[in-house]
PDB file of N, CA, C and O in Angstrom:
ATOM      1  N   MET A   1      96.481  75.253 -63.931  1.00  0.00           N
ATOM      2  CA  MET A   1      96.206  74.598 -62.666  1.00  0.00           C
ATOM      3  C   MET A   1      97.452  74.567 -61.788  1.00  0.00           C
ATOM      4  O   MET A   1      97.363  74.696 -60.567  1.00  0.00           O
ATOM      5  N   MET A   2      98.592  74.397 -62.405  1.00  0.00           N
ATOM      6  CA  MET A   2      99.824  74.359 -61.601  1.00  0.00           C
ATOM      7  C   MET A   2     100.084  75.718 -60.933  1.00  0.00           C
ATOM      8  O   MET A   2     100.577  75.769 -59.806  1.00  0.00           O
ATOM      9  N   THR A   3      99.758  76.802 -61.617  1.00  0.00           N
ATOM     10  CA  THR A   3      99.928  78.123 -61.020  1.00  0.00           C
ATOM     11  C   THR A   3      99.008  78.284 -59.811  1.00  0.00           C
ATOM     12  O   THR A   3      99.408  78.855 -58.797  1.00  0.00           O
ATOM     13  N   PHE A   4      97.794  77.788 -59.916  1.00  0.00           N
ATOM     14  CA  PHE A   4      96.864  77.849 -58.789  1.00  0.00           C
ATOM     15  C   PHE A   4      97.392  77.037 -57.611  1.00  0.00           C
ATOM     16  O   PHE A   4      97.355  77.504 -56.472  1.00  0.00           O
ATOM     17  N   PHE A   5      97.877  75.840 -57.870  1.00  0.00           N
ATOM     18  CA  PHE A   5      98.393  75.000 -56.786  1.00  0.00           C
ATOM     19  C   PHE A   5      99.652  75.589 -56.174  1.00  0.00           C
ATOM     20  O   PHE A   5      99.892  75.425 -54.978  1.00  0.00           O
ATOM     21  N   ASN A   6     100.457  76.271 -56.971  1.00  0.00           N
ATOM     22  CA  ASN A   6     101.647  76.913 -56.431  1.00  0.00           C
ATOM     23  C   ASN A   6     101.306  78.147 -55.603  1.00  0.00           C
ATOM     24  O   ASN A   6     102.076  78.531 -54.723  1.00  0.00           O
ATOM     25  N   ALA A   7     100.167  78.771 -55.872  1.00  0.00           N
ATOM     26  CA  ALA A   7      99.765  79.976 -55.149  1.00  0.00           C
ATOM     27  C   ALA A   7      98.981  79.674 -53.874  1.00  0.00           C
ATOM     28  O   ALA A   7      98.737  80.588 -53.086  1.00  0.00           O
ATOM     29  N   LEU A   8      98.584  78.438 -53.646  1.00  0.00           N
ATOM     30  CA  LEU A   8      97.784  78.099 -52.467  1.00  0.00           C
ATOM     31  C   LEU A   8      98.454  78.454 -51.139  1.00  0.00           C
ATOM     32  O   LEU A   8      97.766  78.975 -50.261  1.00  0.00           O
ATOM     33  N   PRO A   9      99.751  78.207 -50.935  1.00  0.00           N
ATOM     34  CA  PRO A   9     100.343  78.609 -49.649  1.00  0.00           C
ATOM     35  C   PRO A   9     100.266  80.117 -49.403  1.00  0.00           C
ATOM     36  O   PRO A   9     100.021  80.547 -48.276  1.00  0.00           O
ATOM     37  N   GLU A  10     100.473  80.914 -50.439  1.00  0.00           N
ATOM     38  CA  GLU A  10     100.373  82.358 -50.273  1.00  0.00           C
ATOM     39  C   GLU A  10      98.937  82.782 -49.991  1.00  0.00           C
ATOM     40  O   GLU A  10      98.708  83.691 -49.193  1.00  0.00           O
ATOM     41  N   LEU A  11      97.973  82.139 -50.632  1.00  0.00           N
ATOM     42  CA  LEU A  11      96.571  82.454 -50.374  1.00  0.00           C
ATOM     43  C   LEU A  11      96.174  82.096 -48.943  1.00  0.00           C
ATOM     44  O   LEU A  11      95.370  82.800 -48.332  1.00  0.00           O
ATOM     45  N   SER A  12      96.719  81.028 -48.411  1.00  0.00           N
ATOM     46  CA  SER A  12      96.411  80.682 -47.021  1.00  0.00           C
ATOM     47  C   SER A  12      97.013  81.702 -46.063  1.00  0.00           C
ATOM     48  O   SER A  12      96.424  81.988 -45.020  1.00  0.00           O
ATOM     49  N   ASN A  13      98.178  82.258 -46.400  1.00  0.00           N
ATOM     50  CA  ASN A  13      98.759  83.311 -45.557  1.00  0.00           C
ATOM     51  C   ASN A  13      97.887  84.561 -45.565  1.00  0.00           C
ATOM     52  O   ASN A  13      97.650  85.159 -44.515  1.00  0.00           O
ATOM     53  N   VAL A  14      97.417  84.953 -46.721  1.00  0.00           N
ATOM     54  CA  VAL A  14      96.547  86.126 -46.822  1.00  0.00           C
ATOM     55  C   VAL A  14      95.228  85.869 -46.084  1.00  0.00           C
ATOM     56  O   VAL A  14      94.731  86.755 -45.390  1.00  0.00           O
ATOM     57  N   GLY A  15      94.664  84.679 -46.224  1.00  0.00           N
ATOM     58  CA  GLY A  15      93.436  84.347 -45.508  1.00  0.00           C
ATOM     59  C   GLY A  15      93.627  84.350 -44.001  1.00  0.00           C
ATOM     60  O   GLY A  15      92.737  84.778 -43.266  1.00  0.00           O
ATOM     61  N   GLY A  16      94.775  83.879 -43.532  1.00  0.00           N
ATOM     62  CA  GLY A  16      95.061  83.897 -42.102  1.00  0.00           C
ATOM     63  C   GLY A  16      95.169  85.307 -41.558  1.00  0.00           C
ATOM     64  O   GLY A  16      94.671  85.594 -40.469  1.00  0.00           O
ATOM     65  N   ILE A  17      95.817  86.191 -42.308  1.00  0.00           N
ATOM     66  CA  ILE A  17      95.922  87.584 -41.883  1.00  0.00           C
ATOM     67  C   ILE A  17      94.552  88.252 -41.887  1.00  0.00           C
ATOM     68  O   ILE A  17      94.243  89.039 -40.992  1.00  0.00           O
ATOM     69  N   LEU A  18      93.727  87.942 -42.889  1.00  0.00           N
ATOM     70  CA  LEU A  18      92.372  88.492 -42.950  1.00  0.00           C
ATOM     71  C   LEU A  18      91.541  88.025 -41.752  1.00  0.00           C
ATOM     72  O   LEU A  18      90.834  88.829 -41.145  1.00  0.00           O
ATOM     73  N   LEU A  19      91.615  86.750 -41.409  1.00  0.00           N
ATOM     74  CA  LEU A  19      90.883  86.244 -40.240  1.00  0.00           C
ATOM     75  C   LEU A  19      91.387  86.869 -38.948  1.00  0.00           C
ATOM     76  O   LEU A  19      90.599  87.135 -38.041  1.00  0.00           O
ATOM     77  N   LEU A  20      92.686  87.106 -38.854  1.00  0.00           N
ATOM     78  CA  LEU A  20      93.239  87.749 -37.667  1.00  0.00           C
ATOM     79  C   LEU A  20      92.719  89.179 -37.527  1.00  0.00           C
ATOM     80  O   LEU A  20      92.380  89.609 -36.425  1.00  0.00           O
ATOM     81  N   CYS A  21      92.654  89.913 -38.634  1.00  0.00           N
ATOM     82  CA  CYS A  21      92.117  91.284 -38.603  1.00  0.00           C
ATOM     83  C   CYS A  21      90.640  91.282 -38.214  1.00  0.00           C
ATOM     84  O   CYS A  21      90.212  92.113 -37.413  1.00  0.00           O
ATOM     85  N   ILE A  22      89.861  90.361 -38.772  1.00  0.00           N
ATOM     86  CA  ILE A  22      88.440  90.278 -38.423  1.00  0.00           C
ATOM     87  C   ILE A  22      88.277  89.914 -36.957  1.00  0.00           C
ATOM     88  O   ILE A  22      87.392  90.443 -36.285  1.00  0.00           O
ATOM     89  N   PHE A  23      89.113  89.021 -36.453  1.00  0.00           N
ATOM     90  CA  PHE A  23      89.079  88.644 -35.036  1.00  0.00           C
ATOM     91  C   PHE A  23      89.355  89.856 -34.150  1.00  0.00           C
ATOM     92  O   PHE A  23      88.633  90.097 -33.182  1.00  0.00           O
ATOM     93  N   LEU A  24      90.395  90.617 -34.479  1.00  0.00           N
ATOM     94  CA  LEU A  24      90.741  91.778 -33.662  1.00  0.00           C
ATOM     95  C   LEU A  24      89.650  92.841 -33.687  1.00  0.00           C
ATOM     96  O   LEU A  24      89.315  93.407 -32.646  1.00  0.00           O
ATOM     97  N   TYR A  25      89.091  93.118 -34.864  1.00  0.00           N
ATOM     98  CA  TYR A  25      88.016  94.103 -34.943  1.00  0.00           C
ATOM     99  C   TYR A  25      86.753  93.613 -34.239  1.00  0.00           C
ATOM    100  O   TYR A  25      86.001  94.430 -33.706  1.00  0.00           O
ATOM    101  N   SER A  26      86.503  92.324 -34.222  1.00  0.00           N
ATOM    102  CA  SER A  26      85.349  91.786 -33.491  1.00  0.00           C
ATOM    103  C   SER A  26      85.523  91.978 -31.996  1.00  0.00           C
ATOM    104  O   SER A  26      84.580  92.364 -31.305  1.00  0.00           O
ATOM    105  N   VAL A  27      86.714  91.712 -31.493  1.00  0.00           N
ATOM    106  CA  VAL A  27      86.983  91.911 -30.068  1.00  0.00           C
ATOM    107  C   VAL A  27      86.847  93.389 -29.708  1.00  0.00           C
ATOM    108  O   VAL A  27      86.259  93.724 -28.679  1.00  0.00           O
ATOM    109  N   MET A  28      87.386  94.275 -30.547  1.00  0.00           N
ATOM    110  CA  MET A  28      87.256  95.709 -30.277  1.00  0.00           C
ATOM    111  C   MET A  28      85.803  96.162 -30.359  1.00  0.00           C
ATOM    112  O   MET A  28      85.383  97.019 -29.581  1.00  0.00           O
ATOM    113  N   GLY A  29      85.027  95.600 -31.288  1.00  0.00           N
ATOM    114  CA  GLY A  29      83.619  95.946 -31.396  1.00  0.00           C
ATOM    115  C   GLY A  29      82.836  95.536 -30.169  1.00  0.00           C
ATOM    116  O   GLY A  29      81.981  96.286 -29.700  1.00  0.00           O
ATOM    117  N   VAL A  30      83.115  94.353 -29.640  1.00  0.00           N
ATOM    118  CA  VAL A  30      82.443  93.907 -28.415  1.00  0.00           C
ATOM    119  C   VAL A  30      82.838  94.798 -27.252  1.00  0.00           C
ATOM    120  O   VAL A  30      81.999  95.135 -26.416  1.00  0.00           O
ATOM    121  N   TYR A  31      84.095  95.179 -27.189  1.00  0.00           N
ATOM    122  CA  TYR A  31      84.565  96.035 -26.097  1.00  0.00           C
ATOM    123  C   TYR A  31      83.931  97.427 -26.164  1.00  0.00           C
ATOM    124  O   TYR A  31      83.567  97.989 -25.132  1.00  0.00           O
ATOM    125  N   LEU A  32      83.799  97.980 -27.361  1.00  0.00           N
ATOM    126  CA  LEU A  32      83.319  99.353 -27.500  1.00  0.00           C
ATOM    127  C   LEU A  32      81.803  99.480 -27.633  1.00  0.00           C
ATOM    128  O   LEU A  32      81.226 100.453 -27.148  1.00  0.00           O
ATOM    129  N   PHE A  33      81.148  98.515 -28.280  1.00  0.00           N
ATOM    130  CA  PHE A  33      79.744  98.683 -28.644  1.00  0.00           C
ATOM    131  C   PHE A  33      78.819  97.629 -28.049  1.00  0.00           C
ATOM    132  O   PHE A  33      77.715  97.443 -28.560  1.00  0.00           O
ATOM    133  N   ALA A  34      79.220  96.942 -27.002  1.00  0.00           N
ATOM    134  CA  ALA A  34      78.386  95.880 -26.434  1.00  0.00           C
ATOM    135  C   ALA A  34      77.135  96.425 -25.758  1.00  0.00           C
ATOM    136  O   ALA A  34      76.133  95.717 -25.660  1.00  0.00           O
ATOM    137  N   THR A  35      77.173  97.661 -25.294  1.00  0.00           N
ATOM    138  CA  THR A  35      76.032  98.210 -24.559  1.00  0.00           C
ATOM    139  C   THR A  35      75.109  99.057 -25.426  1.00  0.00           C
ATOM    140  O   THR A  35      74.192  99.690 -24.902  1.00  0.00           O
ATOM    141  N   VAL A  36      75.327  99.085 -26.725  1.00  0.00           N
ATOM    142  CA  VAL A  36      74.461  99.872 -27.608  1.00  0.00           C
ATOM    143  C   VAL A  36      73.093  99.194 -27.698  1.00  0.00           C
ATOM    144  O   VAL A  36      72.990  97.983 -27.893  1.00  0.00           O
ATOM    145  N   LYS A  37      72.062  99.999 -27.552  1.00  0.00           N
ATOM    146  CA  LYS A  37      70.696  99.496 -27.590  1.00  0.00           C
ATOM    147  C   LYS A  37      70.365  98.970 -28.987  1.00  0.00           C
ATOM    148  O   LYS A  37      70.762  99.566 -29.989  1.00  0.00           O
ATOM    149  N   LEU A  38      69.643  97.862 -29.051  1.00  0.00           N
ATOM    150  CA  LEU A  38      69.233  97.313 -30.342  1.00  0.00           C
ATOM    151  C   LEU A  38      68.240  98.262 -31.003  1.00  0.00           C
ATOM    152  O   LEU A  38      67.314  98.768 -30.369  1.00  0.00           O
ATOM    153  N   GLN A  39      68.462  98.489 -32.298  1.00  0.00           N
ATOM    154  CA  GLN A  39      67.678  99.461 -33.040  1.00  0.00           C
ATOM    155  C   GLN A  39      67.208  98.836 -34.337  1.00  0.00           C
ATOM    156  O   GLN A  39      67.041  97.620 -34.431  1.00  0.00           O
ATOM    157  N   GLU A  40      66.997  99.685 -35.344  1.00  0.00           N
ATOM    158  CA  GLU A  40      66.488  99.190 -36.621  1.00  0.00           C
ATOM    159  C   GLU A  40      67.517  98.318 -37.340  1.00  0.00           C
ATOM    160  O   GLU A  40      67.181  97.230 -37.808  1.00  0.00           O
ATOM    161  N   ASN A  41      68.753  98.777 -37.433  1.00  0.00           N
ATOM    162  CA  ASN A  41      69.792  98.028 -38.143  1.00  0.00           C
ATOM    163  C   ASN A  41      70.703  97.248 -37.215  1.00  0.00           C
ATOM    164  O   ASN A  41      71.256  96.222 -37.609  1.00  0.00           O
ATOM    165  N   ILE A  42      70.864  97.717 -36.000  1.00  0.00           N
ATOM    166  CA  ILE A  42      71.596  96.955 -34.985  1.00  0.00           C
ATOM    167  C   ILE A  42      70.546  96.111 -34.274  1.00  0.00           C
ATOM    168  O   ILE A  42      69.956  96.549 -33.286  1.00  0.00           O
ATOM    169  N   ASN A  43      70.314  94.908 -34.773  1.00  0.00           N
ATOM    170  CA  ASN A  43      69.258  94.056 -34.236  1.00  0.00           C
ATOM    171  C   ASN A  43      69.864  92.742 -33.760  1.00  0.00           C
ATOM    172  O   ASN A  43      71.082  92.646 -33.611  1.00  0.00           O
ATOM    173  N   TYR A  44      69.045  91.742 -33.524  1.00  0.00           N
ATOM    174  CA  TYR A  44      69.553  90.476 -32.999  1.00  0.00           C
ATOM    175  C   TYR A  44      70.416  89.723 -34.017  1.00  0.00           C
ATOM    176  O   TYR A  44      71.148  88.813 -33.629  1.00  0.00           O
ATOM    177  N   LEU A  45      70.353  90.071 -35.294  1.00  0.00           N
ATOM    178  CA  LEU A  45      71.186  89.429 -36.312  1.00  0.00           C
ATOM    179  C   LEU A  45      72.526  90.120 -36.497  1.00  0.00           C
ATOM    180  O   LEU A  45      73.498  89.472 -36.885  1.00  0.00           O
ATOM    181  N   ALA A  46      72.603  91.395 -36.235  1.00  0.00           N
ATOM    182  CA  ALA A  46      73.833  92.166 -36.429  1.00  0.00           C
ATOM    183  C   ALA A  46      74.023  93.084 -35.236  1.00  0.00           C
ATOM    184  O   ALA A  46      73.409  94.149 -35.163  1.00  0.00           O
ATOM    185  N   ASN A  47      74.875  92.675 -34.298  1.00  0.00           N
ATOM    186  CA  ASN A  47      75.168  93.501 -33.137  1.00  0.00           C
ATOM    187  C   ASN A  47      76.545  93.126 -32.608  1.00  0.00           C
ATOM    188  O   ASN A  47      77.227  92.272 -33.174  1.00  0.00           O
ATOM    189  N   PHE A  48      76.946  93.769 -31.521  1.00  0.00           N
ATOM    190  CA  PHE A  48      78.247  93.503 -30.920  1.00  0.00           C
ATOM    191  C   PHE A  48      78.102  93.052 -29.474  1.00  0.00           C
ATOM    192  O   PHE A  48      78.987  93.306 -28.657  1.00  0.00           O
ATOM    193  N   GLN A  49      77.005  92.392 -29.149  1.00  0.00           N
ATOM    194  CA  GLN A  49      76.782  91.965 -27.773  1.00  0.00           C
ATOM    195  C   GLN A  49      77.514  90.674 -27.429  1.00  0.00           C
ATOM    196  O   GLN A  49      77.770  90.415 -26.253  1.00  0.00           O
ATOM    197  N   SER A  50      77.857  89.861 -28.418  1.00  0.00           N
ATOM    198  CA  SER A  50      78.635  88.647 -28.179  1.00  0.00           C
ATOM    199  C   SER A  50      79.651  88.490 -29.309  1.00  0.00           C
ATOM    200  O   SER A  50      79.472  89.031 -30.401  1.00  0.00           O
ATOM    201  N   PHE A  51      80.711  87.749 -29.033  1.00  0.00           N
ATOM    202  CA  PHE A  51      81.782  87.634 -30.019  1.00  0.00           C
ATOM    203  C   PHE A  51      81.349  86.943 -31.313  1.00  0.00           C
ATOM    204  O   PHE A  51      81.675  87.452 -32.386  1.00  0.00           O
ATOM    205  N   PRO A  52      80.629  85.806 -31.276  1.00  0.00           N
ATOM    206  CA  PRO A  52      80.274  85.165 -32.558  1.00  0.00           C
ATOM    207  C   PRO A  52      79.418  86.044 -33.469  1.00  0.00           C
ATOM    208  O   PRO A  52      79.640  86.080 -34.679  1.00  0.00           O
ATOM    209  N   ILE A  53      78.450  86.746 -32.903  1.00  0.00           N
ATOM    210  CA  ILE A  53      77.610  87.609 -33.726  1.00  0.00           C
ATOM    211  C   ILE A  53      78.411  88.823 -34.198  1.00  0.00           C
ATOM    212  O   ILE A  53      78.212  89.299 -35.315  1.00  0.00           O
ATOM    213  N   ALA A  54      79.317  89.326 -33.354  1.00  0.00           N
ATOM    214  CA  ALA A  54      80.176  90.434 -33.776  1.00  0.00           C
ATOM    215  C   ALA A  54      81.070  90.009 -34.931  1.00  0.00           C
ATOM    216  O   ALA A  54      81.299  90.786 -35.857  1.00  0.00           O
ATOM    217  N   PHE A  55      81.581  88.773 -34.883  1.00  0.00           N
ATOM    218  CA  PHE A  55      82.422  88.252 -35.968  1.00  0.00           C
ATOM    219  C   PHE A  55      81.638  88.209 -37.277  1.00  0.00           C
ATOM    220  O   PHE A  55      82.148  88.609 -38.324  1.00  0.00           O
ATOM    221  N   LEU A  56      80.404  87.725 -37.217  1.00  0.00           N
ATOM    222  CA  LEU A  56      79.566  87.679 -38.416  1.00  0.00           C
ATOM    223  C   LEU A  56      79.166  89.077 -38.885  1.00  0.00           C
ATOM    224  O   LEU A  56      79.029  89.315 -40.085  1.00  0.00           O
ATOM    225  N   THR A  57      78.980  89.997 -37.944  1.00  0.00           N
ATOM    226  CA  THR A  57      78.650  91.370 -38.310  1.00  0.00           C
ATOM    227  C   THR A  57      79.813  92.028 -39.041  1.00  0.00           C
ATOM    228  O   THR A  57      79.605  92.750 -40.017  1.00  0.00           O
ATOM    229  N   ILE A  58      81.029  91.785 -38.578  1.00  0.00           N
ATOM    230  CA  ILE A  58      82.215  92.345 -39.241  1.00  0.00           C
ATOM    231  C   ILE A  58      82.364  91.745 -40.639  1.00  0.00           C
ATOM    232  O   ILE A  58      82.699  92.461 -41.582  1.00  0.00           O
ATOM    233  N   ILE A  59      82.122  90.447 -40.783  1.00  0.00           N
ATOM    234  CA  ILE A  59      82.196  89.830 -42.117  1.00  0.00           C
ATOM    235  C   ILE A  59      81.129  90.436 -43.022  1.00  0.00           C
ATOM    236  O   ILE A  59      81.393  90.732 -44.188  1.00  0.00           O
ATOM    237  N   ARG A  60      79.921  90.623 -42.482  1.00  0.00           N
ATOM    238  CA  ARG A  60      78.838  91.231 -43.265  1.00  0.00           C
ATOM    239  C   ARG A  60      79.203  92.648 -43.695  1.00  0.00           C
ATOM    240  O   ARG A  60      78.971  93.025 -44.843  1.00  0.00           O
ATOM    241  N   ALA A  61      79.767  93.429 -42.790  1.00  0.00           N
ATOM    242  CA  ALA A  61      80.139  94.804 -43.124  1.00  0.00           C
ATOM    243  C   ALA A  61      81.303  94.845 -44.113  1.00  0.00           C
ATOM    244  O   ALA A  61      81.375  95.754 -44.941  1.00  0.00           O
ATOM    245  N   SER A  62      82.205  93.881 -44.039  1.00  0.00           N
ATOM    246  CA  SER A  62      83.352  93.883 -44.951  1.00  0.00           C
ATOM    247  C   SER A  62      82.955  93.502 -46.372  1.00  0.00           C
ATOM    248  O   SER A  62      83.683  93.810 -47.315  1.00  0.00           O
ATOM    249  N   THR A  63      81.818  92.839 -46.542  1.00  0.00           N
ATOM    250  CA  THR A  63      81.352  92.524 -47.883  1.00  0.00           C
ATOM    251  C   THR A  63      80.538  93.666 -48.477  1.00  0.00           C
ATOM    252  O   THR A  63      80.163  93.613 -49.649  1.00  0.00           O
ATOM    253  N   GLY A  64      80.260  94.699 -47.683  1.00  0.00           N
ATOM    254  CA  GLY A  64      79.523  95.852 -48.171  1.00  0.00           C
ATOM    255  C   GLY A  64      78.032  95.783 -47.939  1.00  0.00           C
ATOM    256  O   GLY A  64      77.295  96.633 -48.438  1.00  0.00           O
ATOM    257  N   GLU A  65      77.566  94.794 -47.197  1.00  0.00           N
ATOM    258  CA  GLU A  65      76.134  94.606 -46.961  1.00  0.00           C
ATOM    259  C   GLU A  65      75.675  95.493 -45.810  1.00  0.00           C
ATOM    260  O   GLU A  65      75.740  95.085 -44.650  1.00  0.00           O
ATOM    261  N   GLY A  66      75.217  96.685 -46.116  1.00  0.00           N
ATOM    262  CA  GLY A  66      74.632  97.571 -45.118  1.00  0.00           C
ATOM    263  C   GLY A  66      75.609  98.131 -44.112  1.00  0.00           C
ATOM    264  O   GLY A  66      75.213  98.414 -42.981  1.00  0.00           O
ATOM    265  N   TRP A  67      76.874  98.305 -44.471  1.00  0.00           N
ATOM    266  CA  TRP A  67      77.846  98.811 -43.498  1.00  0.00           C
ATOM    267  C   TRP A  67      77.545 100.242 -43.107  1.00  0.00           C
ATOM    268  O   TRP A  67      77.799 100.637 -41.969  1.00  0.00           O
ATOM    269  N   ASN A  68      77.005 101.033 -44.034  1.00  0.00           N
ATOM    270  CA  ASN A  68      76.727 102.428 -43.706  1.00  0.00           C
ATOM    271  C   ASN A  68      75.560 102.568 -42.729  1.00  0.00           C
ATOM    272  O   ASN A  68      75.565 103.477 -41.899  1.00  0.00           O
ATOM    273  N   THR A  69      74.570 101.694 -42.810  1.00  0.00           N
ATOM    274  CA  THR A  69      73.465 101.771 -41.855  1.00  0.00           C
ATOM    275  C   THR A  69      73.919 101.320 -40.463  1.00  0.00           C
ATOM    276  O   THR A  69      73.467 101.863 -39.455  1.00  0.00           O
ATOM    277  N   LEU A  70      74.811 100.327 -40.411  1.00  0.00           N
ATOM    278  CA  LEU A  70      75.371  99.927 -39.115  1.00  0.00           C
ATOM    279  C   LEU A  70      76.166 101.078 -38.506  1.00  0.00           C
ATOM    280  O   LEU A  70      76.058 101.354 -37.312  1.00  0.00           O
ATOM    281  N   MET A  71      76.966 101.747 -39.338  1.00  0.00           N
ATOM    282  CA  MET A  71      77.775 102.858 -38.854  1.00  0.00           C
ATOM    283  C   MET A  71      76.895 103.997 -38.343  1.00  0.00           C
ATOM    284  O   MET A  71      77.199 104.604 -37.316  1.00  0.00           O
ATOM    285  N   GLU A  72      75.806 104.290 -39.054  1.00  0.00           N
ATOM    286  CA  GLU A  72      74.925 105.374 -38.623  1.00  0.00           C
ATOM    287  C   GLU A  72      74.246 105.047 -37.296  1.00  0.00           C
ATOM    288  O   GLU A  72      74.092 105.926 -36.449  1.00  0.00           O
ATOM    289  N   ASP A  73      73.842 103.802 -37.109  1.00  0.00           N
ATOM    290  CA  ASP A  73      73.218 103.427 -35.837  1.00  0.00           C
ATOM    291  C   ASP A  73      74.217 103.450 -34.682  1.00  0.00           C
ATOM    292  O   ASP A  73      73.851 103.790 -33.557  1.00  0.00           O
ATOM    293  N   LEU A  74      75.454 103.098 -34.944  1.00  0.00           N
ATOM    294  CA  LEU A  74      76.461 103.096 -33.878  1.00  0.00           C
ATOM    295  C   LEU A  74      76.982 104.495 -33.578  1.00  0.00           C
ATOM    296  O   LEU A  74      77.531 104.722 -32.500  1.00  0.00           O
ATOM    297  N   ALA A  75      76.826 105.431 -34.496  1.00  0.00           N
ATOM    298  CA  ALA A  75      77.360 106.780 -34.311  1.00  0.00           C
ATOM    299  C   ALA A  75      76.328 107.759 -33.767  1.00  0.00           C
ATOM    300  O   ALA A  75      76.634 108.943 -33.626  1.00  0.00           O
ATOM    301  N   ARG A  76      75.129 107.312 -33.460  1.00  0.00           N
ATOM    302  CA  ARG A  76      74.097 108.211 -32.939  1.00  0.00           C
ATOM    303  C   ARG A  76      74.484 108.727 -31.561  1.00  0.00           C
ATOM    304  O   ARG A  76      75.089 108.020 -30.755  1.00  0.00           O
ATOM    305  N   GLU A  77      74.118 109.973 -31.318  1.00  0.00           N
ATOM    306  CA  GLU A  77      74.356 110.546 -30.003  1.00  0.00           C
ATOM    307  C   GLU A  77      73.304 110.031 -29.028  1.00  0.00           C
ATOM    308  O   GLU A  77      72.241 109.558 -29.428  1.00  0.00           O
ATOM    309  N   ARG A  78      73.621 110.131 -27.752  1.00  0.00           N
ATOM    310  CA  ARG A  78      72.655 109.710 -26.743  1.00  0.00           C
ATOM    311  C   ARG A  78      71.443 110.627 -26.760  1.00  0.00           C
ATOM    312  O   ARG A  78      71.574 111.850 -26.824  1.00  0.00           O
ATOM    313  N   SER A  79      70.274 110.029 -26.704  1.00  0.00           N
ATOM    314  CA  SER A  79      69.029 110.778 -26.614  1.00  0.00           C
ATOM    315  C   SER A  79      68.020 109.892 -25.899  1.00  0.00           C
ATOM    316  O   SER A  79      68.344 108.781 -25.480  1.00  0.00           O
ATOM    317  N   ILE A  80      66.827 110.377 -25.766  1.00  0.00           N
ATOM    318  CA  ILE A  80      65.777 109.596 -25.101  1.00  0.00           C
ATOM    319  C   ILE A  80      65.500 108.316 -25.880  1.00  0.00           C
ATOM    320  O   ILE A  80      65.268 107.269 -25.276  1.00  0.00           O
ATOM    321  N   HIS A  81      65.517 108.379 -27.200  1.00  0.00           N
ATOM    322  CA  HIS A  81      65.159 107.243 -28.034  1.00  0.00           C
ATOM    323  C   HIS A  81      66.304 106.248 -28.232  1.00  0.00           C
ATOM    324  O   HIS A  81      66.058 105.058 -28.430  1.00  0.00           O
ATOM    325  N   PHE A  82      67.527 106.710 -28.181  1.00  0.00           N
ATOM    326  CA  PHE A  82      68.655 105.844 -28.501  1.00  0.00           C
ATOM    327  C   PHE A  82      69.682 105.794 -27.385  1.00  0.00           C
ATOM    328  O   PHE A  82      70.882 105.877 -27.646  1.00  0.00           O
ATOM    329  N   MET A  83      69.238 105.661 -26.165  1.00  0.00           N
ATOM    330  CA  MET A  83      70.185 105.608 -25.054  1.00  0.00           C
ATOM    331  C   MET A  83      70.801 104.216 -24.963  1.00  0.00           C
ATOM    332  O   MET A  83      70.169 103.218 -25.309  1.00  0.00           O
ATOM    333  N   CYS A  84      72.025 104.168 -24.500  1.00  0.00           N
ATOM    334  CA  CYS A  84      72.697 102.880 -24.300  1.00  0.00           C
ATOM    335  C   CYS A  84      72.129 102.203 -23.062  1.00  0.00           C
ATOM    336  O   CYS A  84      71.673 102.864 -22.129  1.00  0.00           O
ATOM    337  N   ASP A  85      72.162 100.889 -23.068  1.00  0.00           N
ATOM    338  CA  ASP A  85      71.750 100.153 -21.886  1.00  0.00           C
ATOM    339  C   ASP A  85      72.809 100.292 -20.816  1.00  0.00           C
ATOM    340  O   ASP A  85      74.001 100.254 -21.118  1.00  0.00           O
ATOM    341  N   ASP A  86      72.396 100.452 -19.571  1.00  0.00           N
ATOM    342  CA  ASP A  86      73.355 100.618 -18.483  1.00  0.00           C
ATOM    343  C   ASP A  86      73.764  99.303 -17.839  1.00  0.00           C
ATOM    344  O   ASP A  86      74.697  99.287 -17.036  1.00  0.00           O
ATOM    345  N   ASN A  87      73.100  98.204 -18.162  1.00  0.00           N
ATOM    346  CA  ASN A  87      73.442  96.938 -17.499  1.00  0.00           C
ATOM    347  C   ASN A  87      74.459  96.166 -18.283  1.00  0.00           C
ATOM    348  O   ASN A  87      74.860  95.078 -17.871  1.00  0.00           O
TER     349      ASN A  87
END
């Protein structure tokens, strides 16, 4: 138990850096992917249209929950079916 209590300050530093990285990637996701049309996997639960949902989407992807399907939906080329919203 003493080893755990002695390691807590270092764990808080690592957690702070992890939250900072997730924050930065969420901001970049909103900047780059805010206009992507909602699809099968990019839906109202996982998208980059607002910062709080983008933050949760990044946490979801970092745990391995469907990150490849999110990536495939975001990497689609423009077509009639998957065009980005212009507004």
